[in-house]
N, C-alpha and C positions, 0 to 999 in steps of 0.2 A: 562362410564362417570357417576360420582356420582351426585345425585340431591342435590340441596342446601336446608338445613334445616333452617326454621325460628324458632329460639329458643324462641323469644318473643311471638309468636303466641301460642307455645306449653304451655307456663306457664300461659297464661291468663285464668282466671276462669270466669270472667264476660265480657259480650259484652259491647263495648264502644259506647256511643252515641255522635255524633259530636255537642255538645251543647256549645254555647258561652254565659256563664252566668257571671255576675259580682261577684267577691268574695272578701272577707277580710280574711287574714290569720294572726293569732297572733302566733308568735314564740319567746319564751324567752323574753317577754315584748316588742317586736317590732311589729309594724303593717305593713302589706304588702297588696297591692291591685292589681287587674288585672282582666283578663278574662280567663275563662276555655277554653281549647282546646277540651277536651272530658271528658265525665262523665260516670262512671259505678257504679254498686252497691258495688264495692269493693274499689273505690278510684277515684281520679280526676287528670287530667293533667292540670297544671296551666301555662298559657302563659301571656306574657306582664306584668310580675310581677314587682312592684315598691314599695320600693327599692328592688334591687336584693338580694337574699339570698347568703350566703357564703357557700363554700364547707363544712365548719365546722358545718353547720346546718343539714347535712345529718344524719338521724336516730334520730333526735330530735322529741319530741312530739309537737303538734301544735293544734290550734283550728281554724277550717275552717267554715266561715259563707257564705252560698250560698243564693242569692236572687232568689226565684222561683216565679216570678210574685208577687202575694200578700202574699205568704208564705216565711218565712225565716227559714232556717234549719242551726243549729249550730252543727257541727260534730267534735269529737275528732279524731285525725289522727296522723300518723307518716310520716315524710318526707323520702321517699324511693328512690328518684332520683333527682339529681341536675347535670346539664350538667358539665362534668369534662374536663380533658385535652384531652380525646380521640376525634379524629376527624374522621368522622363527629359525631356530637351529636345533640340531639334535644334541642333547647333553651327553657328551662322551668323547672318546678318543678313537680315531681310526688309525690302524697300523697296517702297513704293507710288508709282506715278507721279502727278505733279500733273496736274490738268486743263489743257486748252488746248494740248496738244502734238500735235495730230492728224497733222501732216505727219511728225513723227518716229515716231509710233506706227504710221503706215502703212508706213514703211520697215522698222520692226521686224517688222510682220506679214508683209511680203513675205519677209523673211529667214527667219522661222519656218516659213512654208509651203515655202520652197525647201530648208530644212535642218531637218527634223523632229527629227533627232538628230545631235549632234556630240560 
């Protein structure tokens, strides 16, 4: 009997922290708000997003604002996941951070270490 392989786990580079933070996402001149489902140093999974994004927003550039207690971090990112026609799928949006934002990622890392769960 063959064992089942979890492809998603194999492609993950950064550990995800189950943090629920308020966010603002700007995509193509439109604003979206919601709560994060999990956060890593490579990207964020966004839940409860309003208004919903369209499948045509996949692979678009965006600007993500995260409220980290008294600190606000604004990160450039790419939309890498939107729940599609496949069933089952995770309801939400996945974004990956753009390269070259080391200072902002360092601030995010400190927050994740100080707040492993919120």
